[in-house]
N, CA, C and O atoms as a MOPAC input file, in Angstrom:
PM7 MOZYME 1SCF
protein

 N      0.85100 1    -1.15600 1     0.00000 1
 C      0.00000 1     0.00000 1     0.00000 1
 C      0.90600 1     1.23000 1     0.00000 1
 O      1.74400 1     1.40300 1     0.88400 1
 N      0.72300 1     2.05900 1    -0.98600 1
 C      1.51100 1     3.27400 1    -1.10300 1
 C      0.90500 1     4.42900 1    -0.31800 1
 O     -0.10100 1     4.26500 1     0.37300 1
 N      1.51900 1     5.58000 1    -0.42900 1
 C      1.08200 1     6.76600 1     0.30800 1
 C     -0.35600 1     7.14800 1    -0.02000 1
 O     -1.13300 1     7.47200 1     0.87900 1
 N     -0.71100 1     7.11100 1    -1.28600 1
 C     -2.08300 1     7.46400 1    -1.68800 1
 C     -3.10300 1     6.52800 1    -1.06800 1
 O     -4.14500 1     6.95700 1    -0.57400 1
 N     -2.78300 1     5.23900 1    -1.10100 1
 C     -3.71300 1     4.25600 1    -0.54700 1
 C     -3.83500 1     4.38900 1     0.96400 1
 O     -4.92300 1     4.23700 1     1.51800 1
 N     -2.72000 1     4.67200 1     1.63100 1
 C     -2.76300 1     4.86500 1     3.08600 1
 C     -3.67100 1     6.04000 1     3.41700 1
 O     -4.50200 1     5.94600 1     4.32000 1
 N     -3.52100 1     7.14300 1     2.69600 1
 C     -4.36800 1     8.31300 1     2.93600 1
 C     -5.83700 1     8.01000 1     2.66100 1
 O     -6.72100 1     8.52300 1     3.34700 1
 N     -6.09200 1     7.17800 1     1.66000 1
 C     -7.46800 1     6.87400 1     1.28200 1
 C     -8.11800 1     5.84700 1     2.20300 1
 O     -9.26600 1     6.02800 1     2.61000 1
 N     -7.41000 1     4.78000 1     2.53700 1
 C     -8.00600 1     3.65700 1     3.23800 1
 C     -7.72900 1     3.60100 1     4.73700 1
 O     -8.34200 1     2.80300 1     5.44600 1
 N     -6.82600 1     4.42600 1     5.22300 1
 C     -6.43900 1     4.36500 1     6.63700 1
 C     -6.83100 1     5.63800 1     7.38700 1
 O     -6.02600 1     6.20200 1     8.12700 1
 N     -8.05300 1     6.07900 1     7.19400 1
 C     -8.56700 1     7.25400 1     7.88400 1
 C     -8.83400 1     6.90500 1     9.34500 1
 O     -9.41300 1     5.86100 1     9.64600 1
 N     -8.40800 1     7.78300 1    10.24700 1
 C     -8.64400 1     7.57400 1    11.67700 1
 C     -9.31400 1     8.81200 1    12.26700 1
 O     -9.20500 1     9.91300 1    11.72700 1
 N    -10.00900 1     8.60900 1    13.38500 1
 C    -10.67000 1     9.71700 1    14.06100 1
 C     -9.66200 1    10.44100 1    14.96400 1
 O     -8.48600 1    10.08000 1    15.01400 1
 N    -10.14100 1    11.45900 1    15.66900 1
 C     -9.25200 1    12.26700 1    16.51500 1
 C     -8.58800 1    11.45400 1    17.61700 1
 O     -7.41600 1    11.66400 1    17.92900 1
 N     -9.33400 1    10.53100 1    18.20500 1
 C     -8.78000 1     9.70700 1    19.27200 1
 C     -7.67600 1     8.79500 1    18.72000 1
 O     -6.65900 1     8.57600 1    19.37800 1
 N     -7.88000 1     8.27900 1    17.53500 1
 C     -6.86500 1     7.45600 1    16.88700 1
 C     -5.61400 1     8.24400 1    16.57300 1
 O     -4.49900 1     7.74900 1    16.74200 1
 N     -5.79700 1     9.47800 1    16.11200 1
 C     -4.65200 1    10.34900 1    15.83600 1
 C     -3.86500 1    10.63300 1    17.10500 1
 O     -2.63500 1    10.66600 1    17.08300 1
 N     -4.57100 1    10.83900 1    18.21100 1
 C     -3.90600 1    11.08100 1    19.49100 1
 C     -3.05500 1     9.87400 1    19.89900 1
 O     -1.93400 1    10.04000 1    20.38100 1
 N     -3.57800 1     8.67200 1    19.70800 1
 C     -2.81500 1     7.46600 1    20.03000 1
 C     -1.55100 1     7.37300 1    19.18400 1
 O     -0.48000 1     7.04800 1    19.69600 1
 N     -1.67500 1     7.65500 1    17.90600 1
 C     -0.51000 1     7.59500 1    17.02600 1
 C      0.50600 1     8.67900 1    17.36900 1
 O      1.71200 1     8.43400 1    17.32500 1
 N      0.03300 1     9.86100 1    17.70700 1
 C      0.94700 1    10.93900 1    18.11900 1
 C      1.65500 1    10.57700 1    19.41100 1
 O      2.83000 1    10.90000 1    19.58500 1
 N      0.94600 1     9.90300 1    20.33000 1
 C      1.56500 1     9.44500 1    21.56400 1
 C      2.66700 1     8.44400 1    21.25100 1
 O      3.72800 1     8.47000 1    21.87300 1
 N      2.42000 1     7.56200 1    20.28800 1
 C      3.42700 1     6.57200 1    19.90400 1
 C      4.67300 1     7.25900 1    19.35500 1
 O      5.79300 1     6.81100 1    19.60300 1
 N      4.48400 1     8.32500 1    18.62400 1
 C      5.62800 1     9.06700 1    18.07900 1
 C      6.36700 1     9.79100 1    19.19700 1
 O      7.59300 1     9.71300 1    19.27900 1
 N      5.64700 1    10.48500 1    20.04500 1
 C      6.27300 1    11.31600 1    21.07500 1
 C      6.85000 1    10.52100 1    22.24000 1
 O      7.95300 1    10.81400 1    22.70000 1
 N      6.13100 1     9.53500 1    22.71400 1
 C      6.56900 1     8.80600 1    23.90700 1
 C      7.33500 1     7.53300 1    23.60200 1
 O      8.23800 1     7.15200 1    24.34600 1
 N      6.97600 1     6.87700 1    22.51200 1
 C      7.59400 1     5.59200 1    22.19900 1
 C      8.66700 1     5.69800 1    21.11900 1
 O      9.34700 1     4.72000 1    20.80800 1
 N      8.80900 1     6.88900 1    20.55400 1
 C      9.86900 1     7.11200 1    19.57600 1
 C      9.59700 1     6.52500 1    18.19900 1
 O     10.53400 1     6.18900 1    17.47500 1
 N      8.33000 1     6.39800 1    17.83000 1
 C      8.00600 1     5.89900 1    16.49600 1
 C      8.49800 1     6.88400 1    15.44600 1
 O      8.35000 1     8.09700 1    15.59400 1
 N      9.07900 1     6.34900 1    14.39800 1
 C      9.47200 1     7.17300 1    13.25500 1
 C      8.25400 1     7.34100 1    12.33800 1
 O      7.19700 1     6.75800 1    12.58100 1
 N      8.41700 1     8.13300 1    11.30000 1
 C      7.33600 1     8.29400 1    10.32500 1
 C      7.02500 1     6.96200 1     9.66100 1
 O      5.86900 1     6.66000 1     9.36600 1
 N      8.04600 1     6.18000 1     9.43300 1
 C      7.85600 1     4.85700 1     8.82400 1
 C      7.07400 1     3.93400 1     9.77000 1
 O      6.16600 1     3.22500 1     9.33700 1
 N      7.42600 1     3.94700 1    11.05000 1
 C      6.71600 1     3.11700 1    12.03400 1
 C      5.26300 1     3.58000 1    12.17700 1
 O      4.36500 1     2.75500 1    12.34700 1
 N      5.03200 1     4.87800 1    12.10800 1
 C      3.68200 1     5.45100 1    12.15100 1
 C      2.84300 1     4.86900 1    11.01700 1
 O      1.72100 1     4.41100 1    11.23400 1
 N      3.39600 1     4.89300 1     9.81100 1
 C      2.68700 1     4.38900 1     8.64600 1
 C      2.45300 1     2.88700 1     8.74600 1
 O      1.37800 1     2.40000 1     8.39600 1
 N      3.44000 1     2.16300 1     9.21600 1
 C      3.27800 1     0.72100 1     9.37300 1
 C      2.19400 1     0.39400 1    10.39800 1
 O      1.40700 1    -0.53200 1    10.19800 1
 N      2.15200 1     1.14100 1    11.48000 1
 C      1.11500 1     0.92100 1    12.48700 1
 C     -0.26700 1     1.17800 1    11.89200 1
 O     -1.21800 1     0.45100 1    12.18300 1
 N     -0.37600 1     2.20800 1    11.06100 1
 C     -1.65200 1     2.47800 1    10.39000 1
 C     -2.06100 1     1.32100 1     9.49300 1
 O     -3.22600 1     0.92500 1     9.47300 1
 N     -1.10400 1     0.78100 1     8.75200 1
 C     -1.40400 1    -0.33900 1     7.86200 1
 C     -1.83000 1    -1.57400 1     8.64900 1
 O     -2.75900 1    -2.27700 1     8.25000 1
 N     -1.16100 1    -1.83500 1     9.75100 1
 C     -1.52100 1    -2.98200 1    10.58600 1
 C     -2.90700 1    -2.76900 1    11.19100 1
 O     -3.70700 1    -3.70200 1    11.25500 1
 N     -3.19000 1    -1.54300 1    11.63400 1
 C     -4.51400 1    -1.22900 1    12.17900 1
 C     -5.59600 1    -1.44900 1    11.11900 1
 O     -6.68200 1    -1.93800 1    11.43100 1
 N     -5.30100 1    -1.09000 1     9.87300 1
 C     -6.24900 1    -1.32100 1     8.77600 1
 C     -6.50900 1    -2.81800 1     8.60800 1
 O     -7.65100 1    -3.23800 1     8.42100 1
 N     -5.45300 1    -3.61300 1     8.67500 1
 C     -5.58200 1    -5.06200 1     8.55200 1
 C     -6.40800 1    -5.63800 1     9.69300 1
 O     -7.26200 1    -6.49700 1     9.47400 1
 N     -6.15500 1    -5.16700 1    10.90800 1
 C     -6.91600 1    -5.64100 1    12.07100 1
 C     -8.39800 1    -5.30500 1    11.90500 1
 O     -9.26100 1    -6.13800 1    12.18300 1
 N     -8.68900 1    -4.09700 1    11.45600 1
 C    -10.08100 1    -3.70600 1    11.22000 1
 C    -10.71200 1    -4.59200 1    10.14100 1
 O    -11.86100 1    -5.01200 1    10.27400 1
 N     -9.96800 1    -4.86900 1     9.09000 1
 C    -10.48300 1    -5.73700 1     8.02700 1
 C    -10.78500 1    -7.13700 1     8.55400 1
 O    -11.81500 1    -7.72300 1     8.21900 1
 N     -9.89000 1    -7.66700 1     9.37500 1
 C    -10.10300 1    -9.00700 1     9.93000 1
 C    -11.32600 1    -9.06200 1    10.84200 1
 O    -11.93400 1   -10.11900 1    11.00600 1
 N    -11.68200 1    -7.93300 1    11.43000 1
 C    -12.86800 1    -7.84200 1    12.27600 1
 C    -14.10900 1    -7.41900 1    11.48600 1
 O    -15.15600 1    -7.13600 1    12.06900 1
 N    -13.98400 1    -7.37900 1    10.15500 1
 C    -15.07500 1    -6.96400 1     9.26300 1
 C    -15.62700 1    -5.59100 1     9.61500 1
 O    -16.83800 1    -5.37500 1     9.58400 1
 N    -14.74300 1    -4.67200 1     9.94500 1
 C    -15.14800 1    -3.31000 1    10.27400 1
 C    -14.61500 1    -2.35500 1     9.22200 1
 O    -13.47300 1    -2.46400 1     8.77600 1
 N    -15.46300 1    -1.42500 1     8.84100 1
 C    -15.10800 1    -0.48200 1     7.78400 1
 C    -14.12700 1     0.58600 1     8.26100 1
 O    -13.25000 1     1.00900 1     7.50800 1
 N    -14.27600 1     1.01800 1     9.50300 1
 C    -13.44600 1     2.10200 1    10.03200 1
 C    -12.40200 1     1.56400 1    11.00000 1
 O    -12.62200 1     0.56800 1    11.68800 1
 N    -11.27400 1     2.23900 1    11.03600 1
 C    -10.22500 1     1.90700 1    11.99500 1
 C    -10.59100 1     2.58800 1    13.31100 1
 O    -10.79300 1     3.80200 1    13.35400 1
 N    -10.67500 1     1.81300 1    14.36800 1
 C    -11.01800 1     2.36900 1    15.67700 1
 C     -9.75200 1     2.49500 1    16.52800 1
 O     -8.71700 1     1.91800 1    16.19200 1
 N     -9.83200 1     3.24000 1    17.61900 1
 C     -8.68500 1     3.34000 1    18.53100 1
 C     -8.22900 1     1.98100 1    19.06800 1
 O     -7.04700 1     1.79300 1    19.35700 1
 N     -9.15000 1     1.04800 1    19.19700 1
 C     -8.78800 1    -0.30200 1    19.65000 1
 C     -7.85100 1    -0.95900 1    18.64000 1
 O     -6.88100 1    -1.61200 1    19.02500 1
 N     -8.13700 1    -0.78900 1    17.35900 1
 C     -7.28600 1    -1.35600 1    16.31300 1
 C     -5.90500 1    -0.70500 1    16.33800 1
 O     -4.89000 1    -1.38100 1    16.16800 1
 N     -5.87300 1     0.58600 1    16.54700 1
 C     -4.59900 1     1.29800 1    16.58600 1
 C     -3.78100 1     0.85800 1    17.79500 1
 O     -2.57300 1     0.64800 1    17.68700 1
 N     -4.43200 1     0.71900 1    18.93900 1
 C     -3.73100 1     0.26000 1    20.14200 1
 C     -3.11700 1    -1.11400 1    19.93500 1
 O     -1.98100 1    -1.36400 1    20.33800 1
 N     -3.87000 1    -1.99800 1    19.30800 1
 C     -3.35700 1    -3.34200 1    19.04500 1
 C     -2.17100 1    -3.28800 1    18.08600 1
 O     -1.18300 1    -3.99500 1    18.28200 1
 N     -2.26300 1    -2.45700 1    17.05700 1
 C     -1.16800 1    -2.31500 1    16.09900 1
 C      0.08500 1    -1.76500 1    16.77800 1
 O      1.19500 1    -2.20500 1    16.47700 1
 N     -0.08200 1    -0.81300 1    17.68500 1
 C      1.05500 1    -0.24900 1    18.41500 1
 C      1.70000 1    -1.33100 1    19.27700 1
 O      2.92500 1    -1.41300 1    19.36000 1
 N      0.88900 1    -2.14800 1    19.90700 1
 C      1.43100 1    -3.23900 1    20.72200 1
 C      2.25300 1    -4.20400 1    19.87400 1
 O      3.33300 1    -4.62800 1    20.28500 1
 N      1.74900 1    -4.55100 1    18.69700 1
 C      2.50300 1    -5.44300 1    17.81500 1
 C      3.81800 1    -4.80200 1    17.39100 1
 O      4.85000 1    -5.46900 1    17.31400 1
 N      3.77100 1    -3.52300 1    17.12200 1
 C      4.98900 1    -2.80900 1    16.70500 1
 C      6.01500 1    -2.79400 1    17.83500 1
 O      7.21300 1    -2.93300 1    17.58700 1
 N      5.55700 1    -2.62800 1    19.06400 1
 C      6.47200 1    -2.63400 1    20.20400 1
 C      7.07900 1    -4.01100 1    20.39100 1
 O      8.25500 1    -4.11800 1    20.73700 1
 N      6.31000 1    -5.06600 1    20.17100 1
 C      6.83900 1    -6.42300 1    20.28000 1
 C      7.91600 1    -6.63900 1    19.21500 1
 O      8.94800 1    -7.25500 1    19.48100 1
 N      7.66900 1    -6.13300 1    18.02600 1
 C      8.62400 1    -6.26500 1    16.92400 1
 C      9.92600 1    -5.52300 1    17.24200 1
 O     11.01700 1    -5.95900 1    16.87300 1
 N      9.78200 1    -4.41000 1    17.92500 1
 C     10.94000 1    -3.58100 1    18.24700 1
 C     11.84200 1    -4.22100 1    19.30900 1
 O     13.06300 1    -4.07700 1    19.25100 1
 N     11.25800 1    -4.91200 1    20.25400 1
 C     12.02900 1    -5.43300 1    21.37700 1
 C     12.31700 1    -6.93100 1    21.32400 1
 O     13.14400 1    -7.41900 1    22.09500 1
 N     11.65500 1    -7.67200 1    20.43400 1
 C     11.88200 1    -9.11000 1    20.39300 1
 C     12.43700 1    -9.56600 1    19.08100 1
 O     12.68200 1   -10.75800 1    18.89500 1

């Protein structure tokens, strides 16, 4: 998924944006990690048959990213 597709298919609400900003500021996510977390959140939402990415999906994606970073 390229930049255009991420912008089109990975729309998040204000609460989701806050979670991602927290990941950048507190957890040291790079722009690349931010985008990857969005893509993973999109996949999680798809697996749950949900059209929109919710903060729960973003939280789960951040957790997976942290596991990838440390293990």
